[in-house]
N, C-alpha and C positions, 0 to 999 in steps of 0.2 A: 693556570697558564694556558690551558686549552680554550677556555672561554674568551680570553683576551686575543688569542690567535685567531679564533673564528671571527670575532667582531672586526678585527683589523682586516682580515682577508675579504670578508663580506663587504665592508665599506669601500675598500679599494676596488673590488669588482663592480660595485654599484655606481661608484663615482666616475668611472671611466676617465681617470685623470691623465691618461696617456693619449687622449685625442689630440688631433692636430689643430693648431690655431692659425687659420689663414690670415695673412697680413701682419703677423707678428714675426719679427726677425731681429737679428743683431742683439743689442743690449736688452730690448724688451722681451725677446724670446728667451734669453738667458734668465731674466728675472722671473718669467713665468715658470720655467723649469725648476729654478731654485725654490720657488714657492711650493710647487708640487712635491718636490723631494722632501722639503721640510714637513709638509703635511703627512707624507707617507712615513717619514721617520718618526713623527710623533705618534702615529697610529701603531707602528710596529714596536716601539720602545718597550711598552709594558710586557708584551708577549716575549720579546727577546730576553728581557730581564728575568722573567719567570722561568724560561727554558734554561738559562744559565744557572739559575739557582737550583733547579732540579738536577742538572748534570753535576753540579758541585756536591749535592747531597749523595748522589750515586757514587761519585768519585770517593767521597769520604768512607762509605761502606766498603768499597772495593779496597781502599788503602788499609782499612781495619782488617779485612780478610787476609790480604797478602802479608801484612806486617805480623799478624798473629800466627799465620802459618809458618813464616820464617822463624819467628821467635820460638815456637813450639818445637820445630825441627832442630834448631840450634841447642835448645835445652835437652832434647833427647840425645843428641850426639855427645854432649858434654857429660851426660850421666851414664853413657853406655859402658864406661870402664869402672863404674862404681859398684856394680852388682856382681856377685859371684856367679860363674857359669853353672855352679852346682845348685844354686838357689833358684829353682823354677818359680816359686811363689813370688819372690822379689821381682823377677823379670816380668812375670804376668802383671803384677801391680804397676810396674813402670809403664808397660804397654797400655794398660787400661787407663792410667792417668793421662798419658800422651794422647791417645785416641779420643778420649772423652773431651779433652781440652780443645783439640784442633777441629774435631768434627762438630762439637757443640757450638764453637765459634762460627763455623761455616753455615750451620743450620740457621743461626741467629742472623747473620749478615745477608744471606740469600733470601731469607724470609722478609727482611726489611726492604730489600730491593724489589721483591715480588709485590709486596703490599703497595709500594710506591709506583711501580711501572705497570702492573697488570690493568688497573682501571683506565690507563691512558689510551690503550689501543682503540677501544670503541669511541671514546670521546674525540680523539684526533681524527679518526676516519670520518665521523659525523661532521666535524669542523670543516674538513676539506670538501665534503659533499655540499655543505651549506654554502661554501665559497665558490661552488661551481667547478671545483677541480676533481671531477669524478674519476678520471683515469688515474690520477695520483693516489686517490683514496683507495682504489683497488690494488694498485701496484705496490703500495707501501708494505703490505704483508706484515703489519705489526702483530697479527695473530701468531705468525710463525716465531717472532721474537718471544712472545709470551709462552708458547708451547715449549720452546727450548729452555727458557729460563725455569719453567716449572719442572722440566726433566732434571736439570742440575740440582734444584732444591730437593727433589725426591731422592736423588743419588746420595746426597749428604745425609738425609733423614734415614735412608736404608742402611747406610754404612754405620751411622751412629747407633741405630737400634741393634745392629749385628754384634757390636762389641760390648753391649750392655752386660755388666756383671761377668765379664770374661774371666776375671780373676778367680771365680768360684767354679769354673767349668773343669771337666776332666780333660786329660790330654787329647783324647779322641775328639771331644766336643770343641776344643780349641782349634784342632786341625781342620775340622769342618768349618768353623767360623772364619779361619784364615783363608780357606778356599773361596768361600762366599764373598769375603771382603775383597779379595783380589779380583774376582769377577765383577763385583760392583764398581770398583774403581776403574777397571778397564772400560766399562760402559760410561763411567763418568768422564773419562778423557775424550771419548767421542762426543759426549753430550755438551761439554763446555766448548769444544771446537765448533759444534753446530750452532751453539748460541752466539759465538763470536761472528760466525759467518752470516747468520740471520740479521744480527745487528748492523753489520757493515753493509749488507745488501739493502736493507731498509733505508739506511742513511744515503746510500748512493742514489736510490730511487727518489728520495726526498730532495736531494741536491739538484738532480736533473729536472724533476717535475716542478718543484717550486721555482727554480730558475726560469724555466720556460713560461710558467704561469705569470710570474711577476714581470718578466720582460714584456709581456703583452699588456700589462697594466701601467708600467712606469717607463719614463724616458731612460735612455741608456745612462745618462748622467746620475741616475739614482741607484745604480747597481751596487754601490758600496754599502747601501742600507742593509741589504740581505747577504751579499757575498762575504763580507768580513765576518759577520756572526756565524754563518755556515762554515766558513773555513776554521774558525775557532772551535766550533762544536765538533767538527771532524777530527781535529787533533785530540780533543778531550775523549771522544768515543774510541779513537785508536788506542789511547792510553788505558782506557777502561778494559777493552777487549784483551789487550796484551797482559794486563795485570790479573784478570780473572783466569786466563789460560795458564799463566805462570803459577798462580796459587794452587790450581787443581792438579797440574802436572807435578809440582813439588810435593803436594800432599800424597799423591799416589806413590811417588818414589820413596818418600819417608815412611809411609805405612808399610810398604813392601820390605824396606830395610829393618824396620822395627819388628816385623813379623819374623824375619830371618834370625834376629837376635834371640828370639825365644827358643830356638833350637828344636822347634816342632814343625814337622812337615805338613803342609796343607793336605787335607783329606777330602776326597770326592765322596759325595753321598750316593752317587750312582755307581754300582759295581759292574764291571765288565760282564757281558752275557756269557763269555766262555767260562767264567769262574762260578757262575750261579748254579751250575749243575752239581757242584760238590755238596753243599748243604742238603739239596734235595735227595741226593744219592744216600747220604748218611741217614737222613730221616726215613727213606724207604727201607734201608737195611734194618733200622731200629724197629720199624713196624713189622717187617718180615719176621724178625727174631721174636717179637711179642706174639705173633700169630702162631709160630712154631711151639713156643712155650705153652700157650693155651691149648693147642691141639694135643700136645703130649700129655698135659695134665688131664684132659678129658679122656684120652685113651687109657691112661693109668687108672683113672677112677672107674672106667667101665670094666677094666680087667678085674 
Protein backbone atom coordinates (compact mmCIF):
# COMPACT_ATOMS: atom_id res chain seq x y z
CA UNK A 1 0.00 0.00 0.00
CA UNK A 2 2.84 2.39 0.84
CA UNK A 3 4.65 1.86 -2.46
CA UNK A 4 1.48 2.57 -4.45
CA UNK A 5 0.82 5.68 -2.35
CA UNK A 6 4.36 6.93 -2.89
CA UNK A 7 4.23 6.34 -6.65
CA UNK A 8 0.85 8.07 -6.95
CA UNK A 9 1.94 11.11 -4.94
CA UNK A 10 5.27 11.41 -6.76
CA UNK A 11 3.60 11.23 -10.17
CA UNK A 12 1.00 13.80 -9.17
CA UNK A 13 3.74 16.06 -7.84
CA UNK A 14 5.88 15.70 -10.96
CA UNK A 15 3.04 16.03 -13.46
CA UNK A 16 1.86 19.43 -12.12
CA UNK A 17 -1.58 18.68 -13.50
CA UNK A 18 -3.15 21.57 -11.63
CA UNK A 19 -1.45 24.11 -13.90
CA UNK A 20 -3.61 26.72 -15.60
CA UNK A 21 -4.46 26.32 -19.23
CA UNK A 22 -4.70 29.80 -20.83
CA UNK A 23 -7.31 30.04 -23.55
CA UNK A 24 -9.28 27.06 -22.37
CA UNK A 25 -12.68 27.80 -20.95
CA UNK A 26 -16.28 26.66 -20.86
CA UNK A 27 -16.83 23.15 -22.15
CA UNK A 28 -13.20 22.66 -23.18
CA UNK A 29 -11.92 23.66 -19.74
CA UNK A 30 -14.38 21.31 -18.07
CA UNK A 31 -13.22 18.47 -20.32
CA UNK A 32 -9.60 19.17 -19.40
CA UNK A 33 -10.43 19.12 -15.68
CA UNK A 34 -12.41 15.90 -16.05
CA UNK A 35 -9.46 14.32 -17.82
CA UNK A 36 -7.08 15.44 -15.08
CA UNK A 37 -9.40 14.17 -12.35
CA UNK A 38 -9.74 10.80 -14.07
CA UNK A 39 -5.97 10.50 -14.32
CA UNK A 40 -5.59 11.39 -10.64
CA UNK A 41 -8.32 8.92 -9.66
CA UNK A 42 -6.60 6.14 -11.63
CA UNK A 43 -3.31 6.92 -9.89
CA UNK A 44 -4.87 6.99 -6.43
CA UNK A 45 -7.16 3.95 -6.74
CA UNK A 46 -4.58 1.21 -5.99
CA UNK A 47 -3.28 3.08 -2.92
CA UNK A 48 -6.80 3.78 -1.64
CA UNK A 49 -7.79 0.13 -2.10
CA UNK A 50 -4.72 -1.10 -0.23
CA UNK A 51 -5.33 1.34 2.62
CA UNK A 52 -8.95 0.22 2.89
CA UNK A 53 -7.81 -3.41 2.97
CA UNK A 54 -5.30 -2.67 5.74
CA UNK A 55 -7.91 -0.86 7.83
CA UNK A 56 -10.33 -3.76 7.31
CA UNK A 57 -7.72 -6.20 8.63
CA UNK A 58 -7.02 -4.03 11.68
CA UNK A 59 -10.77 -3.75 12.28
CA UNK A 60 -11.05 -7.55 12.17
CA UNK A 61 -8.39 -7.96 14.88
CA UNK A 62 -10.00 -5.24 17.02
CA UNK A 63 -13.41 -6.92 16.66
CA UNK A 64 -11.86 -10.24 17.69
CA UNK A 65 -10.31 -8.56 20.72
CA UNK A 66 -13.50 -6.84 21.87
CA UNK A 67 -15.78 -9.81 21.18
CA UNK A 68 -13.44 -12.21 22.98
CA UNK A 69 -13.15 -9.86 25.95
CA UNK A 70 -16.92 -9.53 26.23
CA UNK A 71 -17.51 -13.29 25.88
CA UNK A 72 -14.88 -14.12 28.50
CA UNK A 73 -16.39 -11.57 30.89
CA UNK A 74 -19.86 -12.96 30.35
CA UNK A 75 -18.65 -16.50 30.93
CA UNK A 76 -16.96 -15.39 34.14
CA UNK A 77 -20.14 -13.71 35.38
CA UNK A 78 -22.26 -16.77 34.62
CA UNK A 79 -19.90 -19.11 36.48
CA UNK A 80 -19.48 -16.88 39.53
CA UNK A 81 -22.33 -18.60 41.38
CA UNK A 82 -21.24 -22.13 40.54
CA UNK A 83 -18.21 -22.39 42.82
CA UNK A 84 -18.36 -22.62 46.60
CA UNK A 85 -17.01 -19.69 48.57
CA UNK A 86 -15.23 -22.22 50.76
CA UNK A 87 -13.44 -23.83 47.82
CA UNK A 88 -10.46 -21.50 47.24
CA UNK A 89 -8.79 -23.92 44.84
CA UNK A 90 -11.85 -23.91 42.57
CA UNK A 91 -12.04 -20.12 42.62
CA UNK A 92 -8.35 -19.84 41.80
CA UNK A 93 -8.75 -22.25 38.91
CA UNK A 94 -11.67 -20.26 37.54
CA UNK A 95 -9.68 -17.03 37.83
CA UNK A 96 -6.68 -18.63 36.15
CA UNK A 97 -8.77 -19.96 33.26
CA UNK A 98 -10.49 -16.61 32.72
CA UNK A 99 -7.33 -14.50 32.91
CA UNK A 100 -5.35 -16.84 30.64
CA UNK A 101 -8.19 -16.83 28.11
CA UNK A 102 -8.73 -13.08 27.93
CA UNK A 103 -5.10 -11.99 28.31
CA UNK A 104 -3.84 -14.64 25.90
CA UNK A 105 -6.34 -13.38 23.32
CA UNK A 106 -5.19 -9.81 23.92
CA UNK A 107 -1.52 -10.68 23.46
CA UNK A 108 -2.35 -12.49 20.22
CA UNK A 109 -4.49 -9.72 18.68
CA UNK A 110 -2.25 -6.82 19.74
CA UNK A 111 0.78 -8.71 18.42
CA UNK A 112 -0.93 -9.16 15.05
CA UNK A 113 -1.76 -5.45 14.91
CA UNK A 114 1.80 -4.58 15.91
CA UNK A 115 3.28 -6.79 13.18
CA UNK A 116 0.95 -5.16 10.65
CA UNK A 117 1.29 -1.49 11.62
CA UNK A 118 4.83 -1.21 13.00
CA UNK A 119 6.67 -1.37 9.63
CA UNK A 120 4.33 1.22 8.07
CA UNK A 121 5.66 4.22 10.01
CA UNK A 122 9.05 4.45 8.33
CA UNK A 123 7.64 3.50 4.92
CA UNK A 124 4.83 6.07 5.05
CA UNK A 125 7.19 8.80 6.23
CA UNK A 126 9.60 8.02 3.37
CA UNK A 127 6.74 7.97 0.85
CA UNK A 128 5.65 11.46 1.88
CA UNK A 129 9.25 12.69 1.80
CA UNK A 130 9.66 11.31 -1.73
CA UNK A 131 6.45 13.08 -2.75
CA UNK A 132 7.80 16.41 -1.49
CA UNK A 133 5.43 16.58 1.52
CA UNK A 134 8.23 17.06 4.05
CA UNK A 135 6.20 18.96 6.62
CA UNK A 136 3.48 16.32 6.66
CA UNK A 137 6.06 13.55 6.96
CA UNK A 138 7.40 15.16 10.14
CA UNK A 139 4.04 16.16 11.66
CA UNK A 140 2.39 12.78 11.16
CA UNK A 141 4.22 11.29 14.20
CA UNK A 142 3.54 7.69 13.29
CA UNK A 143 6.43 6.82 15.59
CA UNK A 144 4.23 7.92 18.49
CA UNK A 145 1.47 5.57 17.30
CA UNK A 146 3.99 2.72 17.25
CA UNK A 147 5.32 3.58 20.71
CA UNK A 148 1.88 3.60 22.33
CA UNK A 149 0.81 0.44 20.49
CA UNK A 150 3.94 -1.29 21.78
CA UNK A 151 3.17 -0.07 25.31
CA UNK A 152 -0.31 -1.65 25.22
CA UNK A 153 1.10 -4.92 23.88
CA UNK A 154 3.64 -4.99 26.72
CA UNK A 155 0.85 -4.38 29.26
CA UNK A 156 -1.04 -7.44 28.03
CA UNK A 157 2.16 -9.51 28.06
CA UNK A 158 3.05 -8.39 31.59
CA UNK A 159 -0.46 -9.10 32.88
CA UNK A 160 -0.50 -12.51 31.18
CA UNK A 161 2.87 -13.43 32.69
CA UNK A 162 1.81 -12.31 36.18
CA UNK A 163 -1.16 -14.69 36.35
CA UNK A 164 0.77 -17.69 35.03
CA UNK A 165 0.28 -20.72 37.31
CA UNK A 166 -1.57 -18.59 39.87
CA UNK A 167 -3.62 -21.64 40.88
CA UNK A 168 -0.54 -23.20 42.46
CA UNK A 169 0.53 -20.13 44.44
CA UNK A 170 0.12 -19.55 48.16
CA UNK A 171 -2.46 -17.09 49.48
CA UNK A 172 0.23 -14.45 50.08
CA UNK A 173 1.68 -14.97 46.60
CA UNK A 174 -1.79 -14.62 45.09
CA UNK A 175 -2.29 -11.38 47.03
CA UNK A 176 1.00 -10.03 45.66
CA UNK A 177 0.01 -11.11 42.14
CA UNK A 178 -3.36 -9.35 42.42
CA UNK A 179 -1.66 -6.14 43.56
CA UNK A 180 0.75 -6.23 40.64
CA UNK A 181 -2.05 -7.08 38.21
CA UNK A 182 -4.14 -4.13 39.40
CA UNK A 183 -1.17 -1.80 38.99
CA UNK A 184 -0.45 -3.19 35.53
CA UNK A 185 -4.02 -2.69 34.36
CA UNK A 186 -4.09 0.86 35.73
CA UNK A 187 -1.08 1.56 33.53
CA UNK A 188 -2.87 -0.23 30.69
CA UNK A 189 -5.86 2.12 30.87
CA UNK A 190 -3.57 5.13 30.45
CA UNK A 191 -1.68 3.30 27.71
CA UNK A 192 -4.68 2.49 25.52
CA UNK A 193 -6.00 6.04 25.90
CA UNK A 194 -2.59 7.34 24.78
CA UNK A 195 -2.69 4.98 21.78
CA UNK A 196 -6.14 6.21 20.77
CA UNK A 197 -5.05 9.83 21.10
CA UNK A 198 -1.88 9.25 19.06
CA UNK A 199 -3.84 7.52 16.31
CA UNK A 200 -6.45 10.28 16.14
CA UNK A 201 -3.80 13.00 16.19
CA UNK A 202 -1.87 11.39 13.33
CA UNK A 203 -5.01 11.04 11.24
CA UNK A 204 -5.95 14.69 11.85
CA UNK A 205 -2.49 15.71 10.65
CA UNK A 206 -2.84 13.41 7.63
CA UNK A 207 -6.23 14.86 6.71
CA UNK A 208 -5.03 18.44 6.95
CA UNK A 209 -1.60 17.93 5.39
CA UNK A 210 -2.71 15.65 2.58
CA UNK A 211 -5.65 17.92 1.82
CA UNK A 212 -3.40 20.97 1.57
CA UNK A 213 -0.88 19.11 -0.57
CA UNK A 214 -3.40 17.64 -3.00
CA UNK A 215 -5.29 20.91 -3.36
CA UNK A 216 -2.08 22.40 -4.75
CA UNK A 217 -1.83 19.56 -7.26
CA UNK A 218 -5.44 19.05 -8.32
CA UNK A 219 -8.35 21.23 -9.46
CA UNK A 220 -11.09 21.72 -6.87
CA UNK A 221 -13.40 19.57 -8.95
CA UNK A 222 -11.14 16.60 -8.10
CA UNK A 223 -11.56 16.95 -4.33
CA UNK A 224 -13.91 13.97 -4.10
CA UNK A 225 -11.02 11.70 -5.10
CA UNK A 226 -9.36 12.09 -1.73
CA UNK A 227 -12.00 13.65 0.52
CA UNK A 228 -14.42 10.71 0.39
CA UNK A 229 -11.78 8.02 1.12
CA UNK A 230 -10.36 10.12 3.97
CA UNK A 231 -13.80 10.62 5.47
CA UNK A 232 -14.44 6.87 5.28
CA UNK A 233 -11.04 6.12 6.83
CA UNK A 234 -11.78 8.60 9.60
CA UNK A 235 -14.96 6.78 10.56
CA UNK A 236 -13.12 3.45 10.53
CA UNK A 237 -10.33 4.77 12.75
CA UNK A 238 -12.86 6.26 15.16
CA UNK A 239 -14.51 2.85 15.49
CA UNK A 240 -11.12 1.21 15.99
CA UNK A 241 -10.07 3.57 18.78
CA UNK A 242 -13.42 3.29 20.56
CA UNK A 243 -13.33 -0.51 20.41
CA UNK A 244 -9.76 -0.88 21.68
CA UNK A 245 -10.48 1.51 24.54
CA UNK A 246 -13.68 -0.37 25.38
CA UNK A 247 -11.92 -3.74 25.34
CA UNK A 248 -9.10 -2.65 27.69
CA UNK A 249 -11.42 -0.79 30.08
CA UNK A 250 -13.77 -3.80 30.24
CA UNK A 251 -10.81 -6.12 30.78
CA UNK A 252 -9.51 -4.04 33.68
CA UNK A 253 -12.96 -3.96 35.29
CA UNK A 254 -13.55 -7.70 34.85
CA UNK A 255 -10.10 -8.60 36.19
CA UNK A 256 -10.69 -6.46 39.26
CA UNK A 257 -14.06 -8.11 39.83
CA UNK A 258 -12.61 -11.59 39.29
CA UNK A 259 -9.87 -10.82 41.81
CA UNK A 260 -12.42 -9.72 44.40
CA UNK A 261 -14.31 -13.01 43.97
CA UNK A 262 -11.21 -14.85 45.20
CA UNK A 263 -11.68 -13.32 48.62
CA UNK A 264 -7.95 -12.55 48.85
CA UNK A 265 -6.79 -9.02 49.53
CA UNK A 266 -4.08 -7.62 47.24
CA UNK A 267 -0.75 -7.49 49.08
CA UNK A 268 1.93 -4.89 48.56
CA UNK A 269 5.51 -6.18 48.37
CA UNK A 270 6.79 -2.94 49.88
CA UNK A 271 6.34 -2.70 53.66
CA UNK A 272 5.83 0.71 55.29
CA UNK A 273 9.01 2.16 56.79
CA UNK A 274 7.31 2.63 60.19
CA UNK A 275 6.78 -1.11 60.55
CA UNK A 276 10.20 -2.23 59.36
CA UNK A 277 11.77 -1.49 62.74
CA UNK A 278 9.88 -4.38 64.38
CA UNK A 279 11.79 -7.28 62.81
CA UNK A 280 15.10 -5.48 63.27
CA UNK A 281 14.31 -4.94 66.96
CA UNK A 282 13.42 -8.60 67.45
CA UNK A 283 16.59 -9.64 65.68
CA UNK A 284 18.72 -7.30 67.80
CA UNK A 285 17.11 -8.73 70.95
CA UNK A 286 17.85 -12.27 69.80
CA UNK A 287 21.47 -11.34 69.18
CA UNK A 288 21.72 -9.64 72.58
CA UNK A 289 20.34 -12.74 74.32
CA UNK A 290 22.81 -14.93 72.47
CA UNK A 291 25.69 -12.74 73.56
CA UNK A 292 24.51 -12.83 77.18
CA UNK A 293 24.30 -16.63 77.09
CA UNK A 294 27.80 -16.92 75.63
CA UNK A 295 29.26 -14.49 78.17
CA UNK A 296 27.55 -16.34 81.02
CA UNK A 297 28.88 -19.67 79.78
CA UNK A 298 32.40 -18.34 79.57
CA UNK A 299 32.11 -16.85 83.03
CA UNK A 300 30.86 -20.16 84.44
CA UNK A 301 33.63 -22.07 82.72
CA UNK A 302 36.26 -19.72 84.07
CA UNK A 303 34.90 -20.05 87.59
